C-alpha positions in Angstrom: 27.2 -2.2 25.5 24.1 -3.6 27.3 22.4 -2.2 30.4 23.6 -5.3 32.4 27.2 -4.6 31.3 27.2 -1.2 32.8 25.5 -2.3 36.1 21.9 -1.2 35.2 19.1 -3.7 35.6 17.3 -4.6 32.5 13.5 -4.0 32.5 10.8 -6.1 31.0 8.4 -3.9 29.1 4.8 -4.5 29.5 1.6 -2.6 28.6 0.5 0.3 30.8 -1.2 -0.9 33.9 -4.2 1.4 33.4 -4.9 -0.6 30.2 -4.4 -4.1 31.5 -5.8 -4.0 35.1 -9.4 -3.4 34.0 -9.3 -6.4 31.6 -7.6 -8.6 34.1 -10.2 -7.5 36.8 -13.0 -8.5 34.4 -11.6 -11.8 33.7 -11.0 -12.6 37.4 -14.6 -11.5 38.3 -15.9 -13.8 35.6 -13.8 -16.7 36.9 -15.0 -16.2 40.4 -18.7 -16.1 39.4 -18.5 -18.9 37.0 -16.1 -21.3 38.8 -15.7 -20.8 42.5 -19.1 -21.9 43.7 -18.6 -25.3 42.1 -15.1 -25.7 43.5 -16.3 -25.1 47.1 -18.2 -27.2 49.6 -20.4 -25.4 52.1 -22.0 -26.7 55.2 -24.9 -24.3 54.6 -24.7 -22.7 58.0 -27.3 -20.0 58.5 -25.5 -16.7 58.9 -26.6 -13.1 58.3 -24.0 -10.8 56.6 -22.8 -8.2 59.1 -20.5 -5.2 59.1 -17.6 -6.9 60.7 -16.2 -10.4 60.1 -14.5 -12.3 62.8 -13.1 -15.8 62.2 -11.3 -18.5 64.1 -9.5 -21.1 62.1 -7.2 -24.0 63.3 -4.2 -25.7 61.8 -3.5 -28.7 63.9 -3.2 -27.5 67.5 -2.7 -23.9 66.6 -5.6 -21.5 66.5 -5.7 -18.0 64.8 -8.3 -15.3 65.2 -8.9 -13.1 62.3 -10.9 -9.9 62.0 -12.0 -7.6 59.1 -10.5 -4.8 61.2 -7.2 -6.0 59.9 -8.0 -4.6 56.3 -8.6 -8.1 55.1 -11.7 -10.3 55.6 -11.4 -12.4 58.8 -10.7 -15.6 56.9 -7.9 -14.1 55.0 -6.6 -12.5 58.2 -6.4 -16.1 59.7 -4.7 -17.3 56.5 -2.2 -14.6 56.7 -1.3 -15.4 60.4 -1.1 -19.1 59.5 1.3 -18.2 56.6 3.5 -16.1 58.9 3.6 -19.0 61.4 4.7 -21.5 58.6 1.5 -23.6 58.7 0.6 -25.9 55.9 -2.3 -23.6 54.7 -4.4 -26.4 53.1 -4.9 -28.0 56.5 -6.9 -25.1 57.8 -10.4 -25.7 59.3 -13.0 -23.2 60.4 -13.8 -23.1 64.1 -16.0 -20.1 64.2 -17.2 -17.5 61.7 -19.6 -14.5 62.0 -20.4 -13.9 58.4 -20.8 -16.1 55.3 -17.7 -16.4 53.2 -17.7 -14.1 50.2 -16.9 -15.5 46.7 -13.5 -13.6 46.8 -12.5 -15.2 50.1 -13.7 -18.6 48.7 -11.3 -18.0 45.7 -8.5 -17.2 48.2 -9.2 -20.3 50.3 -9.4 -22.4 47.2 -6.0 -21.1 46.1 -4.4 -22.5 49.2 -6.2 -25.8 49.1 -9.1 -25.2 51.5 -12.5 -26.1 49.9 -14.8 -26.5 52.9 -16.5 -23.4 54.4 -19.4 -23.0 56.9 -21.5 -20.9 54.5 -21.0 -19.0 51.3 -22.3 -15.5 50.7 -24.4 -14.5 47.8 -24.8 -10.9 48.5 -22.6 -8.4 46.6 -22.3 -6.2 49.7 -19.8 -8.8 51.0 -17.2 -7.6 48.5 -16.3 -4.3 50.1 -13.2 -3.5 52.2 -10.9 -6.0 50.7 -7.1 -6.4 50.5 -4.9 -9.5 50.1 -1.5 -10.3 51.6 1.5 -9.8 49.2 2.6 -13.4 49.5 -0.4 -14.5 47.4 0.6 -12.2 44.5 4.3 -13.1 44.9 3.6 -16.8 44.0 3.6 -16.4 40.2 4.4 -20.0 39.4 2.1 -21.7 36.9 -0.5 -23.6 39.0 0.6 -21.7 42.0 -1.4 -19.5 44.4 -1.9 -16.6 42.1 -2.8 -18.7 39.2 -5.4 -20.6 41.3 -6.8 -17.4 42.7 -7.1 -15.5 39.4 -8.0 -18.3 37.1 -6.0 -19.1 33.9 -7.2 -16.3 31.7 -6.7 -13.5 34.2 -3.4 -15.0 35.5 -2.0 -15.2 31.9 -2.9 -11.8 31.0 -1.6 -10.4 34.3 1.7 -12.1 33.9 2.3 -11.6 30.3 1.0 -8.2 29.7 2.3 -6.3 32.7 6.1 -6.0 33.6 7.3 -7.7 36.7 7.9 -4.2 38.1 4.3 -3.2 37.6 3.0 -6.5 39.0 5.1 -6.0 42.2 3.7 -2.6 43.0 1.1 -2.7 45.8 -0.8 0.1 44.1 -1.3 -2.0 41.0 -2.3 -5.1 43.0 -4.8 -3.1 45.1 -6.2 -1.5 42.0 -6.7 -5.0 40.5 -8.6 -6.2 43.6 -10.7 -3.0 43.8 -11.7 -3.2 40.1 -12.4 -6.9 40.3 -14.7 -6.4 43.4 -16.5 -3.5 41.6 -17.1 -5.7 38.6 -18.5 -8.5 40.9 -20.9 -6.0 42.6 -22.3 -5.1 39.1 -22.9 -8.8 38.2 
């Protein structure tokens, strides 16, 4: 008799998250440092990093205002609003921005198909206070949002060494983001 035949869901076994997440975080940080600057185009706008990021982005005739007060950086807040509104995310353009776009946000923008930013940040202090919307993690298709965000090595390890149940937990997703940003700060 199997678990399915008695009405219990089957579980995919994976390695413990506390063993996998630090490795994935390191691979993700390396991918961001080594690849993201070459995948983005910057207008080179002169901007001084500040405490709060506000951003205005447009998709066609629709404009969204984002702020780091949302728990995400302003650019990601705009993306999240556009996603909720059903916009074609790759068509977003910047209208206004108060801080340079950090490399993590550049990776998020790249994952949805936006490769032009007003300015990219080089300072590691830009990596603090960071979270991502669940819909990015939920797209686990090969070549999908999460794959493009994490890079192939981190994506493969995340999706093959952690169970789907572990990958779906917000606490594990946030732990991955936090550990990755800590590794970026150290580089």
